[in-house]
N, C-alpha and C positions, 0 to 999 in steps of 0.2 A: 305175679310178678310188681312191685310199690311204682309207685307214683315217681321216683324218683329213677329208677333204670327206665322207666317209659321217658321222662323227660328229655335223660343221654339219648336214647334210644333216637328220638322224637332230635335234639340236635345234630347228631351223625346224619343225620336224612334229610332233613337242611344244606349241610357242610356239603352232604354227596349232591344236590343239585346244583348248588347255585355253584361247587365245582363243574358238573356236567355240563351248566352254563356258557362257562368260558369257555371249556374245553370246542363244545358249540362256536360261541360265537367266532373264539381264535381258528376255527378251524373255517367257519366262514368264509376269515379273511385271508386266512391263506387259500382260499378255491381263488378265489380274488384275485389272488396277484398271484398263484400258475394261470390263473385263463387271462392279466395280463402280459406278463412274463412269454405265455406261446404265441399269442397276437406279436409282441415286440419282434419273437425269434424267428416268426413267419415273416414280416415285414424285413429282417435283415435279409431274411432268406433269400427273399424277391432283388432289395440290392445289390449282395453280393455276386448273383445270378448278371444282373442288369451287368455289373462291373466286368463280369470273367466275360463278356460276347462283346462287351468294350474292346477290352485287352484280342480277346481272340479276331476282332475287328486290325485292329490294329497292328498285328502283328506281321503282316504281305509290307504296311503299310512302312513297319522300321526295316526289313529289310529291301525294298525300295531305294528308301533314303539309303543305306549301306552302301547300294550297290550302284547308285547316285554322287555317293562322294565318292566313291573308289575312282569314277571316271571321271570322276572333275579334277581328282590329283593328278591319274595322267593326263587331261586335256592340259594341267596348268608346264605339267614340265614339257610337254608336248611343246608348244604355244612358248619357252623359256629355249627351250634348246632353238626354234625356231628365230630369237628376238638375236638368238648368240649368233644363230647361221644368220640374218640380215646384218649384223654388225659387223661380225668377219667380212661381209660384201663389199660392204660399205666403205669397210678400211680399205681392201685392197684394191676398188676404185679411186679410191683417193689419191693410194699410191700410187697408179696409176698415170692417174692424168698427172700431179704430182711431175711424178717422170718425163713424162711425153712434152709438156711445159718447158723443162729443162735439156730439154734434148734441139740444137741446132736448128733450121729448117735448112733443109735442100732441096733447091730448089735447080 
């Protein structure tokens, strides 16, 4: 092998070493990124579990609220019916009172 071939071989080896260093550096960077992403995913998983627990705790409250709203509607209807009945009774009472006043008194 002559000197030119050795120099060419040396150039190839230097390029391979540089490429290896670049790949090694990129691999380290990607490893750090993977570690960071794993940490992020774990944190988000914990947050998701916390939110799921809160949601599960709210479901019975939502059901109770729906029942209470239905009962409120029933109560409002009954109150309206009672008020209508009271108004009807008041009107009848006034009519009867007016009729009694209009009748002549007989002794």
